[in-house]
N, C-alpha and C positions, 0 to 999 in steps of 0.2 A: 231231469237235461235227457236222461237216455230214449225215453220216450218221444220227445220231439224231433231227435234225431230222425227217428222211424219214423215219422206220422213226415217231415220234410221229403227221405227218400219215396214216400208213397208219392204222395204231389209229384215230383219230379215224374216217377214212373206214369202216373195219368196223363199228365202234360205232352211226355214222351210217346204214348197212343194215340192222343187225338190227334196228336202231327201228324202221325206216319199214317192216323186213317184219313187223313185231310189231303193227303199228296199220294199217296197210292192207291187208294181206292176207286170203285168202280164209280163213276158219275151215270146220276139220275137221269130216265128218261124226259127226252126235251118235249115230249109229244102233249104234255100234261104239265100244267105245274105240279106243283107238292101241295096238299092243303093248307091254310094256315094252321098255325102249330102256337099252342100258347108257349110263352117265354118265362122259363121256370130260373130263378137266382140260383148260377150251381156255387154247387157243395166244394169246390175246389178255389182255391187263393190264383190269382193269376200267376204268368211265368215271371213277369219282373219283380213282381213280390217278392217270392219263390227266391228268386235268386238274389235279391235281397237279403234275405231270413238267411239261404248259404253263405253268402259272404261274413253275414255278422258272424253265424257262428263260428266260421274260421276264424278270422281273428279273435276271434274269443278264446276260441283254445290254443292258438297261439300265445296270447296274453299271458295265460294260463301255465303253460309251459318256462315261457321267459322265469316268471316269475318263481315256476316249480326250481329251477335252476338257479339263478339267483338267489332263494331261498339257501338251497344245500351247499354254494358255494357259501354262506355265511356260518351256516353251520358247521362246516369244515375247518373256517378262521377262527373258530370259536375253540373249535376241540384243538386245533393246533396254539394256541395260547394258553390253553388250560396246557395242556401236556408241557409246555416251556415253562411256567410254573411250579406244576408239579414236581420238574426235575431240577429249579432252582429251592424249591423245596428242600427237597432232598438231601441236597449240597447240605445246603444251610443247617439242615435236623443232623446230616452227619458232622458237619461244622462244633456245633456245639455237644454232638456227647465225646467227641474227644475233648476242645475245654474243659469238660465237668472230670472225663478223666483224668489230665497233668493236675487239676483244683484238687482234686483228691491225692493225687500222689504229691504235690508241693505241701499238701495239708501235713500228710505222714509225715515227710524229711522234716517240715517245720515242729510238730510236738519233740522225734527227737532231735535236733537239733536245741530242744526246749530244756528236757531232758539230761542231755549234754553240760546244756552252761547252769542246771542248777548241780550237778555232781562239782564240775568245777568251780563254782561257788564256796560248797563246802569242803573243796579241799582249798580254796585259797585261804579261807577260814580257819583253816586247820593248822595251814601255815604261819598263818598271822600269830596263832596264840603260841606258838613252835619259839617264832622270833622274840617273841615278848620275853617268854622263858629266857633266851639264851641273853636278851640285854639284858635283863635282871641278875641273872647269872653271872654275866662279864662285870656289870655293877659292884658285884660283889666278890669277885677276882679283883678290880681291880682299889678297892676300899684296902682287901690284904693284903696285894702289894702295897699301896701306902703305907701300912702297918708294917711292912715286913721292914720298907725302905726310911720310916723314922728307927725303928731296931737297928738297921744297921748303922745310920745317923750317930745314935747313941754307942754300939758298939764302935765307930769308927777309932777312937781314942786308944781302943783294947783289940785284942784278939781276935778273929772271927775262926771259929769251931769250924771239920770240915761234914758237921753232920749238919750245920745250919749253912753250910754255901752247899751242898745237898738239893736240900731243904729248897732253898731257893731255885735253883736252877731247875728243878721237878716242878715249881708254879710257873716260870718262865715258859716251858714246853705247854703245860697245861694251859694257859692262855694265849698261845701259838695256834694250839689244837683247838681251842674256843670260837680264838676268830676265823683260821680257815673256814670251818662248821659255819659260820654266821657269811662269811661272803659267799658261801656256796647257794644257801638259804637265803638268800637276798638274788642271787640269780635264779635259781627256781621261783621266785614270788614276778622277779618280771618276766619268766619266759610264762609263764600262768596267766600274769597280766596280757601279754599280749595275745596268746591263746583266748581268750575272754573278749578281747575285741574284736579279731579274726570271727569268733564267734555270734556277735551280737551283730558287727557286718555283712553277715551271712543272714540272721535272720531277717535283721529288714530288707535284704535284696528279696527273698522270698516272700515276704508282708508287700513288696511291693508286688510282686509278679502273682499272686493271689488277687489284691486288688483287679489289677488290669485284667487277668482274665475273668476277675467276676463283671465288670463291665465292658469285656468283648461279651460273655452273656446273656448278658443284660440287650445290647446291641443286635444281638444274633434273632433272640426272640420277639424282639420286636419287629425287624425285618421282615416278617414274612407277609406282616399286615398294610406293609408302605412301600414294598417293591416294588419297583417297575422295570421291568425286563427292558424299555422303548426309554430310552433319555427323551427329555423335552427336547423342543426345538428353540435355536437361538429367535433373541427378539429380534425381528424383523424390520428392516429400513422403510420407514412411512413419511411420505411429502407427495407433493402433486406442483411442487415447484420445480423444474428442470434447471431454472436458473441458478441454482445455489449454487453456491463457490462451495467447494468439497474438500480438506484437505489431502494429497494422496494417500501421508501413512502417517500415525504418531510422530515420527520423525516432523514432518510438516506443522503437523500440528504445535510442536514446541518451537519452530521458529516464528511463529505467531504471535508468540507471547505465554500459552495456554503452559500452567505448570502442577496442576491437577490433576491426579490420577484418576481414572471411569473411562463409562462406556460412551463413545462419540462417533457420529457418522467421518466414515470414508471413502473415497470415489479416487484408485490406483490407476484407472486406467477408464477411458469412456467405452469401452468394449466389454471390462467386468461389470461396470453399474457401479453404484451407493451399497453398504451394507452398513451393518453396525459392528463395532471391534473394540477390545477394551484396550487402554490407552496406559504404561507405567512410565508417568513422569517422575519416576522418583530415581534417573541419574539424568545426568547430561543430553541433550539430544531426542528423548520421549525413543520408548522402543511397545510395538504390537504384539501384543502377548494373543500369542499360538492355544497355547495347552495353559491349565492350571489344574496343580490333583490338592486338596487341601485335606477334605473331612472323607471321603466314601459314599459323597450322595448320589452320582449319578456313576450312572451301570457304563464303562466305558467297550464293552462286550458288544460292538455294534456292525451293521454290517458296510458295505460298501458307500454304500448310497447318503446315507450317514455318517462317515467319515468324507466324502466328498463335500455334504453340503452345509456341516459343520450339526453341535446340538450341544445340550448342556442350560447353565445358567451363567450369565456374564457374572452373577453375586456371588459366583460359588464354585464349582465347576464345571469345567466347556471343554469345548474343540470345535474349535474356528473353524475348519476347514478346508480341505485340498485346493479348489477354485480359488477361494478366499486369497491362500497365501500363496498358490503359482501367482495371482495377478501383484499381489505384493511384493514379490522378489522377483517380478519378469522383468524389469523396468533396467536393471542392472543388477552388480555387485552387493552381495546383502550378506550380512552376518547374522549367520542360528547362536541365540545365548540360550544354554542349558543353567537353571539353577536347583537344584535338590537340598534335599535336608532330613533326616531320620530323625527319633527319639531322643537322642543321646547328644547328636553332634552337631558342629553348628552349622550355616551353608556353606557351600561352595558352589562353581562355576565353569564353565568350557565354553568358548567358544569356537566356531568353525567358519571359514569363508564358504559360504552354500550357494548353490547351485540345485533348483528343482524344476523338473520337465514338465509339463502337460499332462492332459485325460489322456492323450495321444499315446506317451510312454506311460502312461500308467504311476506319474509324479516318481519318477526315480530321482533318486538325492543325490547332491555329488557333496563332499565333506572334505577339507584342507584345511591346511597349518590350525590344527587344534591349540589352543592358548587360554592358561586356568590352573587353580589349583586342584581340580578335580582331576580323577583319573580318565585318561581319552579310552572310552567304550563306543563309536561309532566307526571308528577311521576304516573299521571292517566291514563295514555294512555302505560304505561308498561304494555310488553301481547301481545301488538294489534300486527294485521298484516297492513301492506303499501294497501290503498285502491285508487282507483281513479275511471274517470267517468263510464267509464267499467269495472269494475273490484271493487264488491262491497264484502269486509272483513271486514267492520267496524261493531259495538256493537249496531249499533240503529236500530230496530225495525221496525220503523218510515218512514224510508226511506233508500235515499242512502245521505253520510256526504257531500261525493266529487262532487255529483251532485247539492246538495244545496250549497254548501261554495263552490264549486271549487274549484280546484288545487289535486295533489296525497298527500296524509299524512298518520297517525299513528294516524286513529279517529276509539277514542271510541262511545263514542255517544252526542253528537257529539267530547267534548273536551274543552278545551281552549285554543288550541295551532294549526294555520295550517299557516304555515311560506312559504305557495305555495300556498295563496289566493292572490285574485285581490289587484295589485296596487294601491292604492287613491295617487293622488295629493294633493286632502285637502280633509274637511270633506263632508262624506256624507249626503243625507239629508235621506235617507229616510234605514231603518231600513234592507230590505231584502239587501242594498248595504254595507252596514257596518257590517254586516253576512258575506258578500264573501268576504272582508278584509282581508288583512295579519293578524294574531292576536299570540297576545302571554298576556294570562292571562285574565281575566273575560271581558265581555261588549264590546268584540272586538277591543279591546282597549290595550296600553303598560299599564302593570303594576310592578310596581317594589316593591322591599322588604323596609321595615320600614329601614333598614340599609342604605340607602342611604343618599346619605350627604341632609342637612335641606335646601340649596340652590337651589337645584331642588326638585321641588315636583312634585310628580305626575299632567299630565293633561289628563284628561279625551277626551279631542273634537284633538286631534293630532293626527291623524296615521304614522303607522309606516315607514321610509322613508328609510331606509337599514337594511338589513338580513346577516349575514352568520356564514353558518354551514360549519365545520372541525373537523378531525378528527387527532388522531396521538396514538402513544404507549402509554402503560401507565407508561412503564418504565422512559419514557424519561421527565424530567425536565424541566418546562418553566416555565417563567418569569410572573406573572398577570400582567396586566396593568388594573389601575383604570381610572375614565373616564374624571377627567380631564388630565390624560397623554398623550405627544402629541404623535398620532401614525404615523410612516411611511413606510407607506405599500404601497412602488410603487408607488409614488405621480407622474410620465408622464402620469400613468393605468387613475388613479381612477379621474384627474382633466383635463377639455377640457374649452376654452372660451364660455360662452352662457350656460350651460349643467346642467340640473337639480338636475344632481347627488349630490354626498357629499365629500367635497376638505379636504383631511388629510397635 
């Protein structure tokens, strides 16, 4: 290619020299015409052909430059994705190491408790044998007392000597002493039995923790193969019929007679356009689901663009999108319903009166009049804008809450609620990991109000296993279900064999 370019330059130089000689050279004498010269073919290409070749070479060079720049951009993008994957793999490896350490510690504790259990069992057997001996001795003493009573009855008609009275008194004292010893031994036996029961409960709890950690470790080992930092996009609305009469939301669909929970097409306003959404028809009125977490299958640590447009899978975990959420609630007063459930307690809920700003205000949220059996964890976040890891709109001056706590949310500084945090299958050991988990209430753990039933006391060691955020118009009347009520939400959708999610 270089030699061809040099050849073109030489041709251009030759043509320029010929042109210069034609315009600036001396004219030949007019007296005598020049003798005829034989025409020989030129060894040089015509000027138009040279220009055409030069333009082609320039276009080829420009195309090569654009191709190199595009290839370099693609390579940089690939390296950036590889770095994200490496960081995710490193975090998962560190988590697996901590889980293995905790598992070893639990195994050692279990061995110690089993040894104590064996010791308590042997002690209990020894006490039982002593009790049996005492009971036999008591029987012999009672037989002796019976004999003495017979002797007394036979001597009732005669005089009782002082020696016999002393013997009777001594026997009574011995019997009383033996009865006290038997009572003490029986009390000791009951105490040992209680200790055995407590040890069994502790051993069973530790075995359950070891089983849970083993399942978590197996999940972590499988995660690097299928882990995808980017969440899938939601199912789009596809139709060519502009006259299709679509419901404005799930409550409108409910009023039209639909009673089955599932994915439906909605059109809140003409400006928003139609889109697909999941409708929860388990309550009177119908509710449009904005967010659902149930098994950790979708990564919620996404960018502003993803949170604005929506991501996930309607048949699993998903975030509907801020644009669609604003279109649903922009028509009037709305109700925001939050439902959470951990691995030990029943489901709890909290409802708020909701107003949500648009994209120009970064989707600022206003929540009032909390009502429900769940602790209010979002009142201090009212008036806050939505934040993600690439757009910091929170009230924390020391850093980004979305970057530290993961997931997009209406962070304050950084607040007591973040239902888009990292999904945890078990108890995390380190504080940074617990801080990045799904949160409702203080200490990154589920917090339930004092009005909850006494049979379900709050747990500070169990992370959340299920969350759902949904909206409906404020004018719609709904029937609120308690924790003990059986919920019939799309049974075929929530349950599958061998799945870690929740079955309703």
